[in-house]
Structure formats: C-alpha cells, structure tokens
Backbone as a chain_set.jsonl record, in Angstrom:
{"seq": "XXXXXXXXXXXXXXXXXXXXXXXXXXXXXXXXXXXXXXXXXXXXXXXXXXXXXXXXXXXXXXXXXXXXXXXXXXXXXXXXXXXXXXXXXXXXXXXXXXXXXXXXXXXXXXX", "coords": {"N": [[208.672, -66.542, 92.519], [205.955, -67.58, 90.667], [205.292, -70.616, 88.846], [203.637, -70.251, 86.624], [203.908, -67.51, 86.138], [206.643, -67.41, 85.429], [206.569, -68.942, 83.055], [204.913, -67.312, 81.492], [206.547, -65.023, 81.244], [208.764, -66.12, 79.88], [207.485, -66.993, 77.532], [206.622, -64.51, 76.493], [209.056, -63.272, 75.85], [209.917, -64.882, 73.781], [208.261, -64.073, 71.814], [209.235, -61.681, 70.923], [210.155, -59.548, 68.222], [212.53, -60.598, 65.761], [214.219, -58.566, 64.845], [214.676, -56.976, 67.052], [216.515, -58.284, 68.503], [219.508, -57.899, 68.188], [222.981, -57.808, 66.995], [226.241, -56.583, 67.927], [228.802, -54.793, 66.077], [231.026, -53.907, 63.303], [230.229, -52.185, 60.27], [230.843, -52.82, 56.763], [233.182, -50.757, 54.886], [231.604, -47.93, 53.451], [229.741, -45.701, 51.246], [227.962, -42.78, 52.244], [224.589, -42.429, 51.669], [222.431, -40.953, 52.454], [221.838, -38.442, 54.915], [220.563, -37.283, 57.904], [219.58, -34.948, 60.361], [217.407, -34.421, 62.92], [214.994, -32.157, 64.538], [214.854, -33.046, 67.125], [217.343, -33.926, 67.696], [218.102, -36.416, 66.864], [220.049, -38.548, 64.817], [219.949, -39.757, 61.551], [221.109, -42.122, 59.282], [221.844, -43.295, 56.048], [223.461, -45.916, 54.508], [225.354, -47.234, 51.768], [225.419, -50.239, 51.9], [225.977, -53.799, 51.724], [225.57, -55.577, 53.686], [224.707, -55.817, 57.162], [225.931, -55.948, 60.334], [224.262, -55.983, 62.541], [221.85, -57.292, 62.123], [219.413, -56.119, 62.039], [216.203, -55.151, 60.684], [216.157, -53.152, 58.577], [218.667, -52.986, 56.511], [220.348, -50.952, 55.497], [219.938, -48.685, 57.024], [220.581, -46.505, 59.784], [220.716, -45.213, 63.147], [221.071, -42.631, 65.669], [220.477, -41.652, 68.886], [220.17, -38.505, 70.657], [222.345, -38.658, 72.775], [224.594, -37.697, 75.117], [227.763, -35.943, 74.635], [229.134, -37.001, 72.503], [227.456, -37.491, 70.335], [227.156, -35.17, 68.75], [229.776, -34.955, 67.769], [229.904, -37.3, 66.254], [227.983, -36.699, 64.289], [229.19, -34.49, 62.993], [231.48, -35.738, 61.91], [230.249, -37.586, 60.171], [228.919, -35.784, 58.463], [231.104, -34.431, 57.328], [232.313, -36.593, 55.983], [230.254, -37.257, 54.171], [230.108, -34.871, 52.695], [232.62, -34.829, 51.48], [232.562, -37.121, 50.045], [233.643, -39.439, 51.169], [234.239, -42.761, 52.319], [232.686, -44.486, 55.077], [232.774, -46.362, 58.159], [230.464, -47.884, 60.301], [229.892, -48.569, 63.655], [227.692, -50.722, 65.1], [225.46, -50.966, 67.854], [224.085, -53.2, 68.662], [221.482, -52.913, 69.126], [218.173, -52.38, 67.974], [216.081, -49.981, 66.401], [212.552, -49.383, 66.566], [211.631, -49.139, 63.951], [213.34, -50.743, 62.665], [215.935, -49.868, 62.297], [219.466, -49.858, 62.801], [221.239, -49.136, 65.815], [223.697, -46.648, 66.224], [226.951, -46.808, 67.549], [229.522, -45.941, 67.194], [231.569, -44.166, 64.781], [233.682, -44.104, 61.896], [235.926, -42.627, 59.54], [237.002, -43.834, 56.387], [239.885, -44.054, 54.457]], "CA": [[207.899, -66.341, 91.322], [205.213, -68.805, 90.379], [205.618, -71.282, 87.583], [202.84, -69.613, 85.561], [204.554, -66.229, 85.842], [207.878, -67.7, 84.68], [206.192, -69.374, 81.705], [204.432, -66.13, 80.768], [207.717, -64.213, 80.916], [209.514, -66.829, 78.845], [206.69, -66.94, 76.307], [206.6, -63.154, 75.944], [210.351, -62.99, 75.223], [209.987, -65.619, 72.523], [207.445, -63.366, 70.837], [209.91, -60.471, 70.478], [210.607, -59.624, 66.829], [213.96, -60.91, 65.6], [215.017, -57.368, 64.65], [215.019, -56.369, 68.326], [217.583, -59.094, 69.076], [220.576, -57.629, 67.241], [224.36, -58.021, 67.425], [227.151, -55.455, 67.737], [229.874, -55.017, 65.117], [231.308, -52.844, 62.328], [229.803, -52.377, 58.884], [231.887, -52.691, 55.76], [233.313, -49.365, 54.451], [230.555, -47.614, 52.477], [229.36, -44.313, 51.015], [226.72, -42.298, 52.846], [223.63, -42.056, 50.633], [221.533, -39.952, 53.053], [222.183, -38.052, 56.278], [219.532, -36.392, 58.433], [219.551, -34.624, 61.789], [216.1, -33.784, 63.115], [214.929, -31.153, 65.601], [215.005, -33.711, 68.416], [218.74, -34.285, 67.851], [218.365, -37.774, 66.36], [220.767, -38.648, 63.542], [219.587, -40.891, 60.7], [222.112, -42.306, 58.232], [221.666, -44.407, 55.118], [224.73, -46.312, 53.889], [225.294, -48.159, 50.64], [226.04, -51.48, 52.383], [225.31, -55.039, 51.321], [225.299, -56.353, 54.896], [224.7, -55.051, 58.407], [226.172, -56.955, 61.374], [223.245, -55.946, 63.592], [220.727, -58.173, 61.842], [218.175, -55.345, 62.052], [215.369, -55.29, 59.483], [216.595, -52.228, 57.523], [220.115, -53.205, 56.435], [221.113, -49.761, 55.137], [219.548, -47.545, 57.861], [221.212, -46.43, 61.092], [220.273, -44.049, 63.906], [221.731, -42.305, 66.938], [219.723, -40.734, 69.738], [221.041, -37.432, 71.15], [222.829, -39.015, 74.109], [225.972, -37.333, 75.383], [228.478, -35.026, 73.748], [229.647, -37.728, 71.348], [226.518, -37.48, 69.213], [227.527, -34.053, 67.884], [231.024, -35.313, 67.092], [229.563, -38.294, 65.229], [227.292, -36.018, 63.187], [230.18, -33.704, 62.239], [232.296, -36.67, 61.131], [229.401, -38.093, 59.084], [228.69, -34.683, 57.525], [232.354, -34.239, 56.593], [232.471, -37.731, 55.066], [229.262, -37.125, 53.097], [230.494, -33.713, 51.874], [233.829, -35.168, 50.72], [232.32, -38.414, 49.399], [234.524, -40.445, 51.758], [233.54, -43.902, 52.905], [232.691, -44.604, 56.532], [232.347, -47.605, 58.804], [229.644, -47.605, 61.47], [229.792, -49.639, 64.655], [226.338, -50.817, 65.627], [225.484, -51.317, 69.275], [223.364, -54.432, 68.942], [220.106, -52.526, 69.421], [217.414, -51.951, 66.794], [214.965, -49.061, 66.549], [211.317, -50.084, 66.198], [211.506, -49.148, 62.495], [214.306, -51.696, 62.141], [217.221, -49.231, 62.074], [220.499, -50.234, 63.764], [221.745, -48.033, 66.619], [225.114, -46.324, 66.033], [227.729, -46.581, 68.763], [230.765, -45.258, 66.794], [231.758, -44.011, 63.343], [235.047, -43.788, 61.495], [236.115, -42.412, 58.106], [237.934, -44.772, 55.783], [240.508, -43.398, 53.287]], "C": [[207.222, -67.668, 90.984], [205.6, -69.371, 89.017], [204.869, -70.64, 86.421], [203.476, -68.286, 85.161], [205.827, -66.43, 85.036], [207.566, -68.115, 83.247], [205.683, -68.207, 80.864], [205.588, -65.232, 80.356], [208.537, -64.847, 79.802], [208.781, -66.751, 77.514], [206.68, -65.563, 75.678], [207.944, -62.788, 75.31], [210.511, -63.736, 73.913], [209.198, -64.925, 71.425], [208.085, -62.072, 70.349], [210.328, -60.617, 69.022], [212.107, -59.856, 66.757], [214.792, -59.651, 65.454], [215.356, -56.656, 65.952], [216.144, -57.13, 69.025], [218.793, -59.021, 68.139], [221.942, -57.933, 67.845], [225.178, -56.771, 67.152], [228.207, -55.812, 66.698], [230.015, -53.838, 64.171], [230.729, -53.202, 60.968], [231.041, -52.428, 57.997], [232.042, -51.198, 55.424], [232.295, -49.076, 53.35], [230.339, -46.111, 52.366], [228.066, -43.994, 51.762], [225.796, -41.878, 51.707], [222.595, -41.065, 51.138], [221.964, -39.704, 54.485], [221.155, -37.037, 56.743], [219.744, -36.187, 59.926], [218.239, -33.895, 62.027], [216.105, -32.849, 64.319], [215.02, -31.742, 66.994], [216.448, -34.143, 68.669], [219.088, -35.68, 67.377], [219.062, -37.686, 65.005], [220.274, -39.901, 62.83], [220.574, -40.944, 59.544], [221.696, -43.48, 57.361], [223.006, -44.662, 54.448], [224.477, -47.27, 52.745], [226.046, -49.439, 51.023], [225.266, -52.694, 51.876], [224.943, -55.884, 52.53], [225.395, -55.439, 56.101], [224.86, -56.057, 59.542], [225.09, -57.014, 62.446], [222.155, -56.992, 63.387], [219.391, -57.447, 61.884], [217.491, -55.412, 60.684], [215.865, -54.426, 58.313], [218.115, -52.25, 57.446], [220.921, -51.934, 56.199], [220.83, -48.555, 56.03], [220.111, -47.653, 59.276], [220.709, -45.182, 61.814], [221.122, -43.857, 65.154], [220.848, -41.307, 67.666], [220.685, -39.677, 70.285], [221.495, -37.672, 72.586], [224.289, -38.623, 74.242], [226.587, -36.449, 74.317], [228.961, -35.711, 72.477], [228.741, -37.699, 70.138], [226.848, -36.355, 68.236], [228.803, -34.333, 67.109], [230.77, -36.326, 65.985], [228.91, -37.62, 64.026], [228.284, -35.211, 62.35], [231.063, -34.605, 61.375], [231.496, -37.213, 59.94], [229.151, -37.019, 58.026], [229.934, -34.42, 56.683], [232.56, -35.357, 55.575], [231.494, -37.621, 53.89], [229.653, -35.989, 52.147], [231.682, -34.028, 50.976], [233.742, -36.504, 50.003], [233.333, -39.472, 49.867], [233.678, -41.568, 52.338], [233.655, -43.869, 54.426], [232.406, -46.039, 56.929], [231.566, -47.19, 60.036], [229.671, -48.821, 62.38], [228.383, -49.598, 65.205], [226.388, -51.404, 67.028], [224.886, -52.683, 69.581], [221.925, -54.159, 69.334], [219.436, -52.041, 68.141], [216.298, -51.004, 67.205], [213.71, -49.801, 66.109], [211.071, -50.101, 64.697], [212.502, -50.104, 61.843], [215.656, -51.095, 61.814], [218.196, -49.668, 63.167], [221.008, -49.003, 64.506], [223.256, -47.887, 66.424], [225.792, -46.166, 67.388], [229.06, -45.882, 68.451], [230.801, -45.138, 65.273], [233.229, -43.704, 63.071], [235.074, -43.576, 59.987], [237.185, -43.363, 57.605], [238.537, -44.107, 54.545], [240.247, -44.147, 51.992]], "O": [[207.844, -68.73, 91.016], [206.159, -68.679, 88.166], [205.429, -70.503, 85.333], [203.57, -67.976, 83.973], [206.071, -65.709, 84.069], [208.242, -67.674, 82.318], [205.979, -68.118, 79.673], [205.609, -64.731, 79.232], [208.956, -64.155, 78.874], [209.392, -66.474, 76.482], [206.724, -65.447, 74.454], [207.966, -62.057, 74.32], [211.193, -63.246, 73.013], [209.436, -65.161, 70.24], [207.545, -61.422, 69.454], [210.803, -61.678, 68.618], [212.861, -59.366, 67.597], [215.948, -59.63, 65.879], [216.245, -55.805, 65.962], [216.668, -56.663, 70.036], [219.067, -59.96, 67.392], [222.062, -58.265, 69.024], [224.853, -55.99, 66.258], [228.48, -56.99, 66.463], [229.233, -52.889, 64.221], [230.735, -54.364, 60.562], [232.148, -52.115, 58.436], [231.106, -50.435, 55.66], [232.135, -49.871, 52.424], [230.699, -45.348, 53.261], [227.186, -44.846, 51.89], [226.178, -41.06, 50.87], [221.941, -40.398, 50.335], [222.398, -40.618, 55.186], [220.901, -36.045, 56.06], [220.049, -37.127, 60.659], [217.981, -32.863, 61.406], [217.101, -32.758, 65.036], [215.242, -31.008, 67.957], [216.753, -34.669, 69.739], [220.243, -36.094, 67.472], [218.711, -36.862, 64.161], [220.19, -40.974, 63.428], [220.844, -39.929, 58.903], [221.256, -44.518, 57.856], [223.617, -43.75, 53.891], [223.504, -48.024, 52.753], [227.151, -49.694, 50.543], [224.062, -52.623, 51.631], [224.117, -56.792, 52.435], [226.078, -54.415, 56.067], [224.013, -56.935, 59.702], [225.008, -57.995, 63.185], [221.601, -57.517, 64.353], [218.341, -58.082, 61.779], [218.127, -55.693, 59.668], [215.98, -54.913, 57.188], [218.781, -51.591, 58.245], [222.062, -51.839, 56.65], [221.422, -47.496, 55.821], [220.122, -48.724, 59.882], [220.322, -44.205, 61.173], [221.792, -44.774, 65.628], [220.513, -40.25, 67.131], [221.888, -39.924, 70.367], [221.074, -36.966, 73.502], [225.139, -39.172, 73.541], [226.015, -36.234, 73.248], [229.176, -35.042, 71.466], [229.214, -37.869, 69.014], [226.822, -36.563, 67.023], [228.907, -33.992, 65.931], [231.35, -36.227, 64.904], [229.239, -37.929, 62.881], [228.223, -35.247, 61.121], [231.36, -34.264, 60.23], [232.016, -37.288, 58.827], [229.168, -37.309, 56.83], [229.839, -34.21, 55.474], [232.939, -35.097, 54.433], [231.871, -37.866, 52.744], [229.539, -36.133, 50.93], [231.749, -33.554, 49.841], [234.722, -36.971, 49.423], [233.813, -40.286, 49.078], [232.553, -41.353, 52.788], [234.595, -43.302, 54.983], [231.872, -46.826, 56.148], [231.953, -46.256, 60.738], [229.495, -49.954, 61.933], [227.931, -48.573, 65.714], [227.246, -52.229, 67.344], [225.149, -53.257, 70.637], [221.224, -55.05, 69.815], [220.063, -51.369, 67.322], [215.649, -51.202, 68.232], [213.804, -50.762, 65.345], [210.371, -50.986, 64.204], [212.513, -50.26, 60.622], [216.457, -51.728, 61.127], [217.804, -49.831, 64.322], [221.191, -47.945, 63.903], [223.995, -48.87, 66.455], [225.279, -45.477, 68.271], [229.666, -45.291, 69.345], [230.151, -45.906, 64.564], [233.924, -43.123, 63.904], [234.354, -44.241, 59.242], [238.151, -43.66, 58.308], [237.801, -43.643, 53.674], [240.702, -43.722, 50.93]]}, "num_chains": 1, "name": "protein.A"}
C-alpha cells in the first residue's frame, strides 16, 4: 500500500463522527419512557437515564435490529417491563446508529 493511500485511510478515519466510536457497557436501572417495534422488526427504546455508557449522541435512545431469535425475547422482556412499570438495564454493544442511538446487545429487568 502506498504512503498516500495509508494517509488517506488514516485521515478518513479521523473524520468519523465521535458518536460512531462508542463503548460497550450497562446503563443504570431506569424506567422505559417509550417502546416501539416497527414493521421491519427494529426495536426502539427510550429510557429515563442520565448517562449512557456508549457515548452515542442520543443518551436516552436505544435500538436493536431484527437479528436472530434473541430480538423477540428482548422485545417481550421490554414490553413486560414497560407494562409493569419495572426498571430495566440495557447493555449497549459499542455501536451507534446513524441517528445517534446506541445498539442493544442485552436487556435485564431490575426489581
């Protein structure tokens, strides 16, 4: 690879928005303030959190693409928590959606 090509690649990665360079981790326990499942199978969740370990732009917004059987289980758990007004913790994967939402990798209900 030529030196110019390497410099162009390095320069283009430095131009990536900070919200695309996220970290994995668990949120604090929080109430679900909005839950949506669209016709494409994507889950969107809004939590009443003060911080988001991902560092994504939208601190309270989370998403999950319809990948694998686990997505349905996550949605059912989130729906049950929202219906019963139970708090949840969301594990973010370290990836941000272009709208600045953190990607969900796991969810758990908190008593």
